[in-house]
N, C-alpha and C positions, 0 to 999 in steps of 0.2 A: 489432534483437534478433538470436541467430545463434538460428536452429531446425536443435533437435541429434537430434529425433523427433516423430510424432504428435502423441504427449501437449502439446509442448513449442506447438506450432502449434493446438492445440484451446487451449490454456489463452490463452493470447497470440491469439488472435480474440477470443475473449469474455471477456477482460479488455480489450479496446480498445473492443466493443459495448455492453459495459455502462460503461464508467469516464468514454469519449470526452465533452470538453466539462461533465463534471457541477461543478454547482458545490454543492460538500458545504454549504455556509453556508448555502445552502436547503433542503436535507435534514434537519438535525440544528442543532439549536439549541446543542448543547452546542460541536459542532466551529466555530458562528459567532462563541459568546462568546470559546473560547478562541483563536482566530485573532487577535480583534480583540487579544485582551489582551496576544498575540504582537507585533504589530507596535508598540504601545503600548511596549515592553518596550526594540525592537529600535529607536527611535527616540529610546528616552533612553539608553542605554547607544551607541547610536553617536554621541551630541549630546556624550559626556563621551572621549570615544577624539581624539584625534590623527589628521586625516586619512588619514595614511599603516597606522591603524592600523582604517579604518572598513571599508577593502577587504577586510581578512583577516577581518571579520569576517564580514562578504557572503560571500565562500569557504568561511568557517566553515560556515555556513546553507545553503549549496549544498550540500557535500559533507555535513554530518547528515542534510537532506532527500534524500537521495542513498542513504544509509546506511539512514534511514526505509523509503525506499522499497523497497529491495532486500529489506528485512527480512519489510515486508509481501506482498513478490511470493513471497515462499519460506511461507509462512503461506496464501496464496487458493489456491497450488498444492498443498498438503499437503491442505489440505479440501475441495478440487476431488477427488483424489486418494483422498483419506477416503470422501468420499459415492460414489463411480462404484462401488469396493471392498465399499462396502454393499450396494448398487443390486444388484454382479453375484450378492455371497453371497446376499440376501436372494430373489432369483429361484432358485438352485440348490440351496436347502435344503427338503430333505424329511424327511420324520418318521423317524426311528430309535426304535426300538428300544432300551434299552440292558441 
């Protein structure tokens, strides 16, 4: 990952610390059961495809996962940014008379 600024460095470090080696199936039954279904569907599709298309299916799955991970990264960073902004605004708030 290329670090462009302090924000990227801070968020990247937090993401790694919070998610390194995390087995989501242990923490979310929805994730666990959805993952089990995905594996069943993958096996069904893979067994129905000719060998040369099985590799294409794996490549498609890899790219889709990369795309989804990149999207989640954007949402995570935006949420982090929003939280920091909220904290800063709350700390600097003072009552005013209108």
